[in-house]
PLY file of the C-alpha trace (Angstrom):
ply
format ascii 1.0
element vertex 63
property float x
property float y
property float z
element edge 62
property int vertex1
property int vertex2
end_header
67.99 -10.01 -19.11
69.04 -12.87 -21.32
68.04 -12.87 -24.86
65.14 -15.26 -25.54
64.03 -14.10 -28.94
65.71 -15.50 -32.08
66.63 -13.63 -35.21
63.67 -14.68 -37.33
61.23 -14.02 -34.43
62.89 -10.61 -33.89
62.49 -9.73 -37.63
58.82 -10.74 -37.61
58.17 -8.70 -34.38
59.90 -5.63 -35.82
57.99 -5.78 -39.13
54.66 -6.45 -37.26
55.33 -3.63 -34.83
56.15 -1.16 -37.56
53.08 -2.27 -39.46
50.77 -1.71 -36.47
52.38 1.68 -35.64
51.85 2.75 -39.30
48.16 2.40 -38.73
48.31 5.37 -36.46
49.41 7.63 -39.34
47.76 5.91 -42.30
44.66 3.73 -42.36
42.05 3.92 -39.66
44.14 6.31 -37.57
43.11 4.89 -34.18
45.18 4.71 -31.04
45.06 0.92 -31.22
47.97 1.11 -33.64
50.31 2.06 -30.75
50.02 -1.57 -29.48
52.70 -2.13 -32.20
55.23 -0.62 -29.79
55.20 -3.86 -27.73
56.41 -6.20 -30.58
58.71 -3.52 -31.87
60.45 -3.11 -28.49
60.71 -6.83 -27.70
62.10 -7.31 -31.26
64.73 -4.63 -30.79
65.89 -5.62 -27.36
65.62 -9.41 -27.98
63.82 -10.17 -24.76
60.16 -10.97 -24.30
58.67 -11.03 -20.72
56.00 -13.73 -21.56
58.73 -15.94 -23.12
60.71 -15.57 -19.90
57.70 -16.53 -17.71
56.97 -19.54 -19.87
60.66 -20.46 -20.38
60.42 -20.26 -24.08
63.64 -19.53 -25.98
63.52 -19.08 -29.78
67.18 -17.90 -29.79
68.74 -21.27 -30.10
71.70 -20.18 -27.99
71.89 -20.65 -24.21
72.95 -17.50 -22.45
0 1
1 2
2 3
3 4
4 5
5 6
6 7
7 8
8 9
9 10
10 11
11 12
12 13
13 14
14 15
15 16
16 17
17 18
18 19
19 20
20 21
21 22
22 23
23 24
24 25
25 26
26 27
27 28
28 29
29 30
30 31
31 32
32 33
33 34
34 35
35 36
36 37
37 38
38 39
39 40
40 41
41 42
42 43
43 44
44 45
45 46
46 47
47 48
48 49
49 50
50 51
51 52
52 53
53 54
54 55
55 56
56 57
57 58
58 59
59 60
60 61
61 62
């Protein structure tokens, strides 16, 4: 897996993922907050499957 998510994109994904997951514990407390795991994981590993399918690279570096 080549990295295809840049540093700013990764930071936004991690913050958004943590924000969504926090909804499970505070706020409406629905299971929909667990959807935040997806941006959190893609931000942590630096690879996004839809980006790979669409050949998008926000990394700026060719791996």
